[in-house]
All heavy atoms as TSV, in Angstrom:
chain	resi	resn	atom	element	x	y	z
A	1	MET	N	N	-35.642	-32.405	30.745
A	1	MET	CA	C	-36.373	-31.364	31.465
A	1	MET	C	C	-37.654	-31.008	30.721
A	1	MET	O	O	-38.658	-30.725	31.349
A	1	MET	CB	C	-35.495	-30.119	31.644
A	1	MET	CG	C	-34.342	-30.300	32.613
A	1	MET	SD	S	-34.832	-30.812	34.268
A	1	MET	CE	C	-35.742	-29.413	34.813
A	2	LEU	N	N	-37.591	-31.029	29.406
A	2	LEU	CA	C	-38.761	-30.704	28.603
A	2	LEU	C	C	-39.903	-31.667	28.883
A	2	LEU	O	O	-41.048	-31.249	29.058
A	2	LEU	CB	C	-38.389	-30.728	27.120
A	2	LEU	CG	C	-39.452	-30.313	26.129
A	2	LEU	CD1	C	-39.871	-28.866	26.360
A	2	LEU	CD2	C	-38.916	-30.469	24.717
A	3	ILE	N	N	-39.599	-32.947	28.960
A	3	ILE	CA	C	-40.632	-33.950	29.240
A	3	ILE	C	C	-41.158	-33.787	30.656
A	3	ILE	O	O	-42.375	-33.813	30.876
A	3	ILE	CB	C	-40.086	-35.375	29.016
A	3	ILE	CG1	C	-39.837	-35.609	27.529
A	3	ILE	CG2	C	-41.052	-36.424	29.566
A	3	ILE	CD1	C	-39.160	-36.913	27.201
A	4	MET	N	N	-40.270	-33.610	31.609
A	4	MET	CA	C	-40.692	-33.515	33.008
A	4	MET	C	C	-41.578	-32.295	33.256
A	4	MET	O	O	-42.554	-32.378	33.983
A	4	MET	CB	C	-39.481	-33.477	33.932
A	4	MET	CG	C	-38.621	-34.724	33.845
A	4	MET	SD	S	-39.555	-36.241	34.038
A	4	MET	CE	C	-39.471	-36.434	35.781
A	5	SER	N	N	-41.259	-31.179	32.643
A	5	SER	CA	C	-42.036	-29.966	32.884
A	5	SER	C	C	-43.239	-29.843	31.956
A	5	SER	O	O	-44.202	-29.153	32.287
A	5	SER	CB	C	-41.149	-28.726	32.735
A	5	SER	OG	O	-40.680	-28.621	31.396
A	6	GLY	N	N	-43.224	-30.509	30.816
A	6	GLY	CA	C	-44.285	-30.343	29.835
A	6	GLY	C	C	-45.386	-31.373	29.897
A	6	GLY	O	O	-46.377	-31.265	29.167
A	7	CYS	N	N	-45.252	-32.370	30.762
A	7	CYS	CA	C	-46.234	-33.455	30.826
A	7	CYS	C	C	-46.993	-33.426	32.139
A	7	CYS	O	O	-46.447	-33.068	33.173
A	7	CYS	CB	C	-45.534	-34.799	30.657
A	7	CYS	SG	S	-44.694	-34.969	29.079
A	8	LYS	N	N	-48.244	-33.865	32.071
A	8	LYS	CA	C	-49.117	-33.803	33.240
A	8	LYS	C	C	-49.100	-35.073	34.081
A	8	LYS	O	O	-49.426	-35.032	35.258
A	8	LYS	CB	C	-50.548	-33.529	32.787
A	8	LYS	CG	C	-50.697	-32.224	32.045
A	8	LYS	CD	C	-52.087	-32.092	31.464
A	8	LYS	CE	C	-52.109	-30.901	30.537
A	8	LYS	NZ	N	-52.774	-31.177	29.301
A	9	SER	N	N	-48.767	-36.203	33.477
A	9	SER	CA	C	-48.814	-37.465	34.208
A	9	SER	C	C	-47.575	-38.306	33.919
A	9	SER	O	O	-46.862	-38.066	32.950
A	9	SER	CB	C	-50.065	-38.256	33.809
A	9	SER	OG	O	-49.938	-38.725	32.470
A	10	ASN	N	N	-47.373	-39.313	34.766
A	10	ASN	CA	C	-46.254	-40.232	34.546
A	10	ASN	C	C	-46.438	-41.018	33.262
A	10	ASN	O	O	-45.473	-41.316	32.570
A	10	ASN	CB	C	-46.095	-41.178	35.731
A	10	ASN	CG	C	-45.512	-40.483	36.941
A	10	ASN	OD1	O	-44.827	-39.476	36.811
A	10	ASN	ND2	N	-45.786	-41.020	38.103
A	11	MET	N	N	-47.673	-41.376	32.944
A	11	MET	CA	C	-47.946	-42.110	31.707
A	11	MET	C	C	-47.564	-41.273	30.489
A	11	MET	O	O	-46.998	-41.785	29.531
A	11	MET	CB	C	-49.418	-42.522	31.633
A	11	MET	CG	C	-49.776	-43.648	32.575
A	11	MET	SD	S	-51.499	-44.155	32.448
A	11	MET	CE	C	-51.556	-44.719	30.772
A	12	GLU	N	N	-47.886	-39.990	30.533
A	12	GLU	CA	C	-47.544	-39.099	29.432
A	12	GLU	C	C	-46.025	-38.942	29.316
A	12	GLU	O	O	-45.467	-38.974	28.211
A	12	GLU	CB	C	-48.196	-37.730	29.631
A	12	GLU	CG	C	-48.003	-36.793	28.465
A	12	GLU	CD	C	-48.725	-35.475	28.636
A	12	GLU	OE1	O	-49.389	-35.251	29.673
A	12	GLU	OE2	O	-48.621	-34.650	27.716
A	13	ARG	N	N	-45.345	-38.822	30.444
A	13	ARG	CA	C	-43.884	-38.714	30.428
A	13	ARG	C	C	-43.259	-39.959	29.810
A	13	ARG	O	O	-42.377	-39.870	28.964
A	13	ARG	CB	C	-43.356	-38.524	31.850
A	13	ARG	CG	C	-43.623	-37.151	32.410
A	13	ARG	CD	C	-43.072	-36.995	33.825
A	13	ARG	NE	N	-43.546	-35.753	34.369
A	13	ARG	CZ	C	-44.573	-35.640	35.226
A	13	ARG	NH1	N	-45.199	-36.719	35.654
A	13	ARG	NH2	N	-44.957	-34.465	35.654
A	14	GLU	N	N	-43.725	-41.127	30.237
A	14	GLU	CA	C	-43.185	-42.370	29.690
A	14	GLU	C	C	-43.477	-42.473	28.193
A	14	GLU	O	O	-42.630	-42.913	27.419
A	14	GLU	CB	C	-43.757	-43.583	30.413
A	14	GLU	CG	C	-43.149	-44.861	29.894
A	14	GLU	CD	C	-43.619	-46.106	30.613
A	14	GLU	OE1	O	-44.293	-46.013	31.650
A	14	GLU	OE2	O	-43.305	-47.192	30.103
A	15	PHE	N	N	-44.657	-42.063	27.783
A	15	PHE	CA	C	-45.021	-42.084	26.363
A	15	PHE	C	C	-44.005	-41.292	25.543
A	15	PHE	O	O	-43.486	-41.782	24.545
A	15	PHE	CB	C	-46.424	-41.502	26.180
A	15	PHE	CG	C	-46.819	-41.317	24.744
A	15	PHE	CD1	C	-47.350	-42.377	24.029
A	15	PHE	CD2	C	-46.655	-40.105	24.109
A	15	PHE	CE1	C	-47.703	-42.224	22.694
A	15	PHE	CE2	C	-47.006	-39.933	22.785
A	15	PHE	CZ	C	-47.537	-40.999	22.073
A	16	TYR	N	N	-43.712	-40.072	25.970
A	16	TYR	CA	C	-42.771	-39.234	25.217
A	16	TYR	C	C	-41.343	-39.765	25.285
A	16	TYR	O	O	-40.605	-39.679	24.305
A	16	TYR	CB	C	-42.840	-37.778	25.674
A	16	TYR	CG	C	-44.061	-37.063	25.141
A	16	TYR	CD1	C	-45.040	-36.580	25.985
A	16	TYR	CD2	C	-44.234	-36.884	23.773
A	16	TYR	CE1	C	-46.158	-35.936	25.492
A	16	TYR	CE2	C	-45.358	-36.237	23.271
A	16	TYR	CZ	C	-46.324	-35.770	24.128
A	16	TYR	OH	O	-47.431	-35.140	23.636
A	17	MET	N	N	-40.946	-40.344	26.402
A	17	MET	CA	C	-39.607	-40.943	26.485
A	17	MET	C	C	-39.485	-42.106	25.511
A	17	MET	O	O	-38.494	-42.216	24.785
A	17	MET	CB	C	-39.310	-41.405	27.908
A	17	MET	CG	C	-39.004	-40.268	28.853
A	17	MET	SD	S	-38.432	-40.841	30.469
A	17	MET	CE	C	-39.973	-41.119	31.296
A	18	ARG	N	N	-40.494	-42.956	25.494
A	18	ARG	CA	C	-40.479	-44.101	24.587
A	18	ARG	C	C	-40.527	-43.643	23.138
A	18	ARG	O	O	-39.843	-44.211	22.269
A	18	ARG	CB	C	-41.638	-45.030	24.921
A	18	ARG	CG	C	-41.440	-45.725	26.257
A	18	ARG	CD	C	-42.656	-46.348	26.821
A	18	ARG	NE	N	-43.186	-47.418	25.992
A	18	ARG	CZ	C	-44.308	-48.066	26.271
A	18	ARG	NH1	N	-45.002	-47.774	27.347
A	18	ARG	NH2	N	-44.727	-49.012	25.478
A	19	LEU	N	N	-41.304	-42.625	22.866
A	19	LEU	CA	C	-41.412	-42.100	21.507
A	19	LEU	C	C	-40.076	-41.529	21.046
A	19	LEU	O	O	-39.649	-41.763	19.915
A	19	LEU	CB	C	-42.505	-41.024	21.457
A	19	LEU	CG	C	-42.881	-40.500	20.089
A	19	LEU	CD1	C	-43.491	-41.608	19.228
A	19	LEU	CD2	C	-43.858	-39.348	20.225
A	20	CYS	N	N	-39.391	-40.804	21.925
A	20	CYS	CA	C	-38.085	-40.228	21.578
A	20	CYS	C	C	-37.064	-41.311	21.273
A	20	CYS	O	O	-36.280	-41.189	20.334
A	20	CYS	CB	C	-37.563	-39.362	22.719
A	20	CYS	SG	S	-38.360	-37.774	22.816
A	21	ILE	N	N	-37.077	-42.366	22.066
A	21	ILE	CA	C	-36.143	-43.457	21.839
A	21	ILE	C	C	-36.442	-44.136	20.503
A	21	ILE	O	O	-35.539	-44.384	19.710
A	21	ILE	CB	C	-36.194	-44.467	23.000
A	21	ILE	CG1	C	-35.619	-43.831	24.256
A	21	ILE	CG2	C	-35.459	-45.758	22.644
A	21	ILE	CD1	C	-35.870	-44.614	25.525
A	22	LYS	N	N	-37.704	-44.403	20.261
A	22	LYS	CA	C	-38.085	-45.105	19.033
A	22	LYS	C	C	-37.818	-44.267	17.785
A	22	LYS	O	O	-37.290	-44.750	16.795
A	22	LYS	CB	C	-39.566	-45.477	19.089
A	22	LYS	CG	C	-40.041	-46.207	17.852
A	22	LYS	CD	C	-41.508	-46.538	17.914
A	22	LYS	CE	C	-41.917	-47.220	16.608
A	22	LYS	NZ	N	-43.350	-47.235	16.459
A	23	GLU	N	N	-38.185	-42.978	17.833
A	23	GLU	CA	C	-38.115	-42.116	16.654
A	23	GLU	C	C	-36.841	-41.281	16.566
A	23	GLU	O	O	-36.590	-40.660	15.541
A	23	GLU	CB	C	-39.330	-41.180	16.618
A	23	GLU	CG	C	-40.669	-41.896	16.588
A	23	GLU	CD	C	-40.891	-42.688	15.314
A	23	GLU	OE1	O	-40.324	-42.320	14.255
A	23	GLU	OE2	O	-41.627	-43.690	15.372
A	24	GLY	N	N	-36.068	-41.209	17.652
A	24	GLY	CA	C	-34.830	-40.419	17.647
A	24	GLY	C	C	-35.087	-38.924	17.502
A	24	GLY	O	O	-34.369	-38.231	16.793
A	25	TYR	N	N	-36.101	-38.416	18.201
A	25	TYR	CA	C	-36.478	-37.006	18.088
A	25	TYR	C	C	-35.413	-36.061	18.631
A	25	TYR	O	O	-34.781	-36.341	19.646
A	25	TYR	CB	C	-37.769	-36.727	18.856
A	25	TYR	CG	C	-39.031	-37.192	18.177
A	25	TYR	CD1	C	-40.203	-37.335	18.905
A	25	TYR	CD2	C	-39.073	-37.459	16.824
A	25	TYR	CE1	C	-41.370	-37.748	18.303
A	25	TYR	CE2	C	-40.241	-37.873	16.218
A	25	TYR	CZ	C	-41.381	-38.008	16.962
A	25	TYR	OH	O	-42.537	-38.414	16.361
A	26	SER	N	N	-35.278	-34.936	17.988
A	26	SER	CA	C	-34.459	-33.848	18.511
A	26	SER	C	C	-35.290	-33.098	19.554
A	26	SER	O	O	-36.496	-33.321	19.690
A	26	SER	CB	C	-34.087	-32.887	17.378
A	26	SER	OG	O	-35.256	-32.259	16.880
A	27	LYS	N	N	-34.656	-32.194	20.274
A	27	LYS	CA	C	-35.370	-31.388	21.261
A	27	LYS	C	C	-36.482	-30.596	20.582
A	27	LYS	O	O	-37.609	-30.513	21.090
A	27	LYS	CB	C	-34.415	-30.446	21.975
A	27	LYS	CG	C	-35.112	-29.539	22.980
A	27	LYS	CD	C	-34.170	-28.490	23.517
A	27	LYS	CE	C	-34.855	-27.548	24.463
A	27	LYS	NZ	N	-35.685	-26.563	23.814
A	28	ARG	N	N	-36.191	-30.032	19.441
A	28	ARG	CA	C	-37.178	-29.221	18.720
A	28	ARG	C	C	-38.386	-30.064	18.296
A	28	ARG	O	O	-39.531	-29.648	18.450
A	28	ARG	CB	C	-36.535	-28.579	17.498
A	28	ARG	CG	C	-37.533	-27.764	16.695
A	28	ARG	CD	C	-36.873	-27.043	15.569
A	28	ARG	NE	N	-36.318	-25.828	16.134
A	28	ARG	CZ	C	-35.542	-24.994	15.488
A	28	ARG	NH1	N	-35.198	-25.239	14.252
A	28	ARG	NH2	N	-35.097	-23.898	16.066
A	29	GLU	N	N	-38.148	-31.265	17.775
A	29	GLU	CA	C	-39.249	-32.138	17.353
A	29	GLU	C	C	-40.063	-32.603	18.555
A	29	GLU	O	O	-41.288	-32.645	18.503
A	29	GLU	CB	C	-38.716	-33.342	16.579
A	29	GLU	CG	C	-39.789	-34.298	16.101
A	29	GLU	CD	C	-40.794	-33.701	15.135
A	29	GLU	OE1	O	-40.499	-32.664	14.506
A	29	GLU	OE2	O	-41.893	-34.265	14.997
A	30	LEU	N	N	-39.398	-32.943	19.648
A	30	LEU	CA	C	-40.096	-33.338	20.862
A	30	LEU	C	C	-40.978	-32.202	21.365
A	30	LEU	O	O	-42.139	-32.413	21.707
A	30	LEU	CB	C	-39.099	-33.743	21.947
A	30	LEU	CG	C	-39.700	-34.000	23.323
A	30	LEU	CD1	C	-40.691	-35.153	23.278
A	30	LEU	CD2	C	-38.597	-34.261	24.332
A	31	GLU	N	N	-40.429	-31.012	21.383
A	31	GLU	CA	C	-41.193	-29.848	21.839
A	31	GLU	C	C	-42.424	-29.630	20.958
A	31	GLU	O	O	-43.510	-29.347	21.450
A	31	GLU	CB	C	-40.298	-28.617	21.815
A	31	GLU	CG	C	-40.908	-27.403	22.478
A	31	GLU	CD	C	-39.886	-26.295	22.648
A	31	GLU	OE1	O	-38.922	-26.211	21.853
A	31	GLU	OE2	O	-40.050	-25.524	23.597
A	32	ARG	N	N	-42.273	-29.802	19.661
A	32	ARG	CA	C	-43.396	-29.648	18.733
A	32	ARG	C	C	-44.475	-30.695	19.020
A	32	ARG	O	O	-45.663	-30.372	19.056
A	32	ARG	CB	C	-42.917	-29.780	17.290
A	32	ARG	CG	C	-43.978	-29.446	16.266
A	32	ARG	CD	C	-43.471	-29.615	14.848
A	32	ARG	NE	N	-43.383	-30.995	14.462
A	32	ARG	CZ	C	-44.423	-31.767	14.126
A	32	ARG	NH1	N	-45.637	-31.279	14.149
A	32	ARG	NH2	N	-44.241	-33.015	13.775
A	33	GLN	N	N	-44.058	-31.931	19.270
A	33	GLN	CA	C	-45.020	-32.992	19.552
A	33	GLN	C	C	-45.775	-32.724	20.857
A	33	GLN	O	O	-46.989	-32.911	20.927
A	33	GLN	CB	C	-44.318	-34.357	19.628
A	33	GLN	CG	C	-43.725	-34.827	18.335
A	33	GLN	CD	C	-44.763	-35.186	17.281
A	33	GLN	OE1	O	-45.954	-35.000	17.434
A	33	GLN	NE2	N	-44.278	-35.721	16.185
A	34	ILE	N	N	-45.068	-32.294	21.886
A	34	ILE	CA	C	-45.716	-31.994	23.171
A	34	ILE	C	C	-46.685	-30.822	23.020
A	34	ILE	O	O	-47.830	-30.882	23.466
A	34	ILE	CB	C	-44.666	-31.707	24.264
A	34	ILE	CG1	C	-43.898	-32.986	24.601
A	34	ILE	CG2	C	-45.326	-31.127	25.526
A	34	ILE	CD1	C	-42.722	-32.793	25.539
A	35	ASN	N	N	-46.236	-29.749	22.366
A	35	ASN	CA	C	-47.079	-28.560	22.208
A	35	ASN	C	C	-48.302	-28.805	21.331
A	35	ASN	O	O	-49.318	-28.142	21.485
A	35	ASN	CB	C	-46.269	-27.395	21.646
A	35	ASN	CG	C	-45.267	-26.866	22.652
A	35	ASN	OD1	O	-45.417	-27.044	23.853
A	35	ASN	ND2	N	-44.214	-26.233	22.154
A	36	SER	N	N	-48.201	-29.761	20.424
A	36	SER	CA	C	-49.339	-30.051	19.542
A	36	SER	C	C	-50.314	-31.045	20.173
A	36	SER	O	O	-51.345	-31.359	19.581
A	36	SER	CB	C	-48.855	-30.594	18.194
A	36	SER	OG	O	-48.331	-31.905	18.339
A	37	GLY	N	N	-50.001	-31.548	21.361
A	37	GLY	CA	C	-50.906	-32.465	22.053
A	37	GLY	C	C	-50.910	-33.865	21.455
A	37	GLY	O	O	-51.931	-34.540	21.449
A	38	TYR	N	N	-49.757	-34.310	20.983
A	38	TYR	CA	C	-49.672	-35.624	20.340
A	38	TYR	C	C	-50.139	-36.744	21.267
A	38	TYR	O	O	-50.844	-37.650	20.846
A	38	TYR	CB	C	-48.244	-35.884	19.863
A	38	TYR	CG	C	-48.099	-37.203	19.150
A	38	TYR	CD1	C	-48.664	-37.398	17.899
A	38	TYR	CD2	C	-47.415	-38.265	19.726
A	38	TYR	CE1	C	-48.558	-38.608	17.241
A	38	TYR	CE2	C	-47.291	-39.475	19.070
A	38	TYR	CZ	C	-47.861	-39.643	17.840
A	38	TYR	OH	O	-47.755	-40.846	17.201
A	39	TYR	N	N	-49.777	-36.677	22.533
A	39	TYR	CA	C	-50.170	-37.724	23.487
A	39	TYR	C	C	-51.689	-37.806	23.590
A	39	TYR	O	O	-52.253	-38.906	23.535
A	39	TYR	CB	C	-49.572	-37.433	24.863
A	39	TYR	CG	C	-50.038	-38.389	25.944
A	39	TYR	CD1	C	-49.561	-39.690	25.993
A	39	TYR	CD2	C	-50.948	-37.986	26.918
A	39	TYR	CE1	C	-49.977	-40.573	26.989
A	39	TYR	CE2	C	-51.359	-38.858	27.905
A	39	TYR	CZ	C	-50.877	-40.144	27.935
A	39	TYR	OH	O	-51.301	-41.013	28.904
A	40	GLU	N	N	-52.365	-36.676	23.719
A	40	GLU	CA	C	-53.823	-36.671	23.828
A	40	GLU	C	C	-54.470	-37.229	22.559
A	40	GLU	O	O	-55.416	-38.008	22.633
A	40	GLU	CB	C	-54.351	-35.256	24.105
A	40	GLU	CG	C	-54.063	-34.755	25.507
A	40	GLU	CD	C	-52.682	-34.146	25.658
A	40	GLU	OE1	O	-51.944	-34.005	24.652
A	40	GLU	OE2	O	-52.327	-33.820	26.805
A	41	ARG	N	N	-53.956	-36.827	21.405
A	41	ARG	CA	C	-54.501	-37.341	20.141
A	41	ARG	C	C	-54.281	-38.843	20.036
A	41	ARG	O	O	-55.152	-39.580	19.586
A	41	ARG	CB	C	-53.864	-36.631	18.943
A	41	ARG	CG	C	-54.271	-35.189	18.810
A	41	ARG	CD	C	-53.871	-34.582	17.469
A	41	ARG	NE	N	-52.585	-34.985	16.935
A	41	ARG	CZ	C	-51.418	-34.406	17.207
A	41	ARG	NH1	N	-51.380	-33.386	18.056
A	41	ARG	NH2	N	-50.303	-34.822	16.645
A	42	TYR	N	N	-53.111	-39.281	20.458
A	42	TYR	CA	C	-52.790	-40.698	20.422
A	42	TYR	C	C	-53.754	-41.488	21.306
A	42	TYR	O	O	-54.249	-42.548	20.919
A	42	TYR	CB	C	-51.345	-40.914	20.874
A	42	TYR	CG	C	-51.005	-42.366	21.035
A	42	TYR	CD1	C	-50.647	-43.128	19.936
A	42	TYR	CD2	C	-51.075	-42.977	22.271
A	42	TYR	CE1	C	-50.357	-44.478	20.075
A	42	TYR	CE2	C	-50.792	-44.314	22.423
A	42	TYR	CZ	C	-50.441	-45.059	21.322
A	42	TYR	OH	O	-50.171	-46.385	21.462
A	43	MET	N	N	-54.007	-41.001	22.504
A	43	MET	CA	C	-54.877	-41.707	23.440
A	43	MET	C	C	-56.314	-41.760	22.939
A	43	MET	O	O	-57.054	-42.680	23.283
A	43	MET	CB	C	-54.816	-41.052	24.823
A	43	MET	CG	C	-53.454	-41.182	25.496
A	43	MET	SD	S	-52.799	-42.859	25.556
A	43	MET	CE	C	-53.802	-43.562	26.837
A	44	LEU	N	N	-56.722	-40.800	22.134
A	44	LEU	CA	C	-58.076	-40.800	21.585
A	44	LEU	C	C	-58.208	-41.674	20.345
A	44	LEU	O	O	-59.322	-42.021	19.955
A	44	LEU	CB	C	-58.508	-39.369	21.244
A	44	LEU	CG	C	-58.702	-38.449	22.445
A	44	LEU	CD1	C	-58.953	-37.023	21.972
A	44	LEU	CD2	C	-59.848	-38.938	23.314
A	45	SER	N	N	-57.092	-42.032	19.737
A	45	SER	CA	C	-57.149	-42.836	18.521
A	45	SER	C	C	-57.542	-44.273	18.847
A	45	SER	O	O	-57.322	-44.762	19.948
A	45	SER	CB	C	-55.809	-42.808	17.791
A	45	SER	OG	O	-54.847	-43.546	18.498
A	46	LYS	N	N	-58.111	-44.931	17.877
A	46	LYS	CA	C	-58.564	-46.313	18.075
A	46	LYS	C	C	-57.410	-47.300	17.983
A	46	LYS	O	O	-57.351	-48.266	18.722
A	46	LYS	CB	C	-59.625	-46.661	17.042
A	46	LYS	CG	C	-60.899	-45.895	17.253
A	46	LYS	CD	C	-61.940	-46.300	16.251
A	46	LYS	CE	C	-63.207	-45.490	16.499
A	46	LYS	NZ	N	-64.257	-45.836	15.604
A	47	GLU	N	N	-56.489	-47.085	17.069
A	47	GLU	CA	C	-55.358	-47.991	16.881
A	47	GLU	C	C	-54.167	-47.460	17.661
A	47	GLU	O	O	-53.611	-46.424	17.327
A	47	GLU	CB	C	-54.999	-48.082	15.399
A	47	GLU	CG	C	-53.923	-49.083	15.117
A	47	GLU	CD	C	-53.635	-49.205	13.635
A	47	GLU	OE1	O	-54.526	-48.934	12.827
A	47	GLU	OE2	O	-52.501	-49.538	13.308
A	48	LYS	N	N	-53.775	-48.169	18.692
A	48	LYS	CA	C	-52.698	-47.701	19.559
A	48	LYS	C	C	-51.444	-48.510	19.291
A	48	LYS	O	O	-51.366	-49.683	19.602
A	48	LYS	CB	C	-53.116	-47.789	21.015
A	48	LYS	CG	C	-54.281	-46.875	21.299
A	48	LYS	CD	C	-54.619	-46.810	22.737
A	48	LYS	CE	C	-55.751	-45.826	22.902
A	48	LYS	NZ	N	-56.180	-45.685	24.245
A	49	LEU	N	N	-50.444	-47.860	18.724
A	49	LEU	CA	C	-49.172	-48.497	18.408
A	49	LEU	C	C	-48.075	-47.870	19.255
A	49	LEU	O	O	-47.199	-47.187	18.765
A	49	LEU	CB	C	-48.852	-48.329	16.918
A	49	LEU	CG	C	-49.870	-48.928	15.957
A	49	LEU	CD1	C	-49.530	-48.549	14.527
A	49	LEU	CD2	C	-49.919	-50.430	16.110
A	50	LEU	N	N	-48.142	-48.099	20.545
A	50	LEU	CA	C	-47.179	-47.521	21.473
A	50	LEU	C	C	-45.826	-48.190	21.306
A	50	LEU	O	O	-45.752	-49.396	21.095
A	50	LEU	CB	C	-47.684	-47.742	22.908
A	50	LEU	CG	C	-47.065	-46.907	23.998
A	50	LEU	CD1	C	-47.296	-45.419	23.728
A	50	LEU	CD2	C	-47.674	-47.259	25.331
A	51	PRO	N	N	-44.760	-47.406	21.385
A	51	PRO	CA	C	-43.430	-48.002	21.317
A	51	PRO	C	C	-43.223	-49.030	22.418
A	51	PRO	O	O	-43.927	-49.028	23.421
A	51	PRO	CB	C	-42.498	-46.801	21.505
A	51	PRO	CG	C	-43.312	-45.620	21.208
A	51	PRO	CD	C	-44.727	-45.976	21.538
A	52	GLU	N	N	-42.244	-49.898	22.242
A	52	GLU	CA	C	-41.930	-50.928	23.229
A	52	GLU	C	C	-41.610	-50.301	24.578
A	52	GLU	O	O	-41.008	-49.226	24.631
A	52	GLU	CB	C	-40.729	-51.756	22.752
A	52	GLU	CG	C	-41.037	-52.624	21.565
A	52	GLU	CD	C	-42.052	-53.699	21.855
A	52	GLU	OE1	O	-42.001	-54.310	22.939
A	52	GLU	OE2	O	-42.922	-53.903	21.001
A	53	PRO	N	N	-41.989	-50.961	25.677
A	53	PRO	CA	C	-41.672	-50.435	27.017
A	53	PRO	C	C	-40.170	-50.331	27.238
A	53	PRO	O	O	-39.396	-51.112	26.703
A	53	PRO	CB	C	-42.283	-51.469	27.956
A	53	PRO	CG	C	-43.224	-52.266	27.150
A	53	PRO	CD	C	-42.749	-52.186	25.729
A	54	ILE	N	N	-39.777	-49.353	28.055
A	54	ILE	CA	C	-38.377	-49.174	28.426
A	54	ILE	C	C	-38.108	-50.085	29.628
A	54	ILE	O	O	-38.840	-50.057	30.608
A	54	ILE	CB	C	-38.109	-47.719	28.816
A	54	ILE	CG1	C	-38.395	-46.803	27.627
A	54	ILE	CG2	C	-36.669	-47.539	29.292
A	54	ILE	CD1	C	-38.348	-45.344	27.981
A	55	LYS	N	N	-37.070	-50.880	29.517
A	55	LYS	CA	C	-36.725	-51.767	30.627
A	55	LYS	C	C	-36.277	-50.931	31.817
A	55	LYS	O	O	-35.544	-49.985	31.676
A	55	LYS	CB	C	-35.616	-52.719	30.211
A	55	LYS	CG	C	-36.038	-53.694	29.155
A	55	LYS	CD	C	-34.912	-54.593	28.745
A	55	LYS	CE	C	-35.382	-55.513	27.630
A	55	LYS	NZ	N	-34.319	-56.353	27.125
A	56	GLY	N	N	-36.792	-51.288	32.995
A	56	GLY	CA	C	-36.400	-50.598	34.210
A	56	GLY	C	C	-37.385	-49.518	34.651
A	56	GLY	O	O	-37.319	-49.063	35.763
A	57	LEU	N	N	-38.306	-49.088	33.767
A	57	LEU	CA	C	-39.295	-48.091	34.168
A	57	LEU	C	C	-40.527	-48.805	34.711
A	57	LEU	O	O	-40.996	-49.776	34.138
A	57	LEU	CB	C	-39.714	-47.215	32.991
A	57	LEU	CG	C	-38.712	-46.179	32.528
A	57	LEU	CD1	C	-39.302	-45.361	31.391
A	57	LEU	CD2	C	-38.312	-45.251	33.643
A	58	LYS	N	N	-41.048	-48.302	35.797
A	58	LYS	CA	C	-42.254	-48.892	36.393
A	58	LYS	C	C	-43.484	-48.337	35.706
A	58	LYS	O	O	-43.518	-47.195	35.310
A	58	LYS	CB	C	-42.303	-48.591	37.891
A	58	LYS	CG	C	-41.173	-49.237	38.646
A	58	LYS	CD	C	-41.277	-48.945	40.102
A	58	LYS	CE	C	-40.124	-49.600	40.843
A	58	LYS	NZ	N	-40.154	-49.324	42.251
A	59	GLU	N	N	-44.495	-49.154	35.595
A	59	GLU	CA	C	-45.753	-48.752	34.959
A	59	GLU	C	C	-46.514	-47.788	35.829
A	59	GLU	O	O	-46.498	-47.738	36.974
A	59	GLU	CB	C	-46.631	-49.987	34.697
A	59	GLU	CG	C	-45.980	-50.925	33.745
A	59	GLU	CD	C	-46.320	-50.637	32.288
A	59	GLU	OE1	O	-47.416	-50.142	32.039
A	59	GLU	OE2	O	-45.490	-50.906	31.453
């Protein structure tokens, strides 16, 4: 629910889902990352190391 309500786009939602799977974030850590704008900072960075895609999710 945190991802669905806290994200503006499907790409952002998928980013946080993939990040949670890769890093094993708790709810508190996920909330901190969303509130700090991690997705926006990541998208502005030059080196993009996105976690592996989740099988079954559409782009």
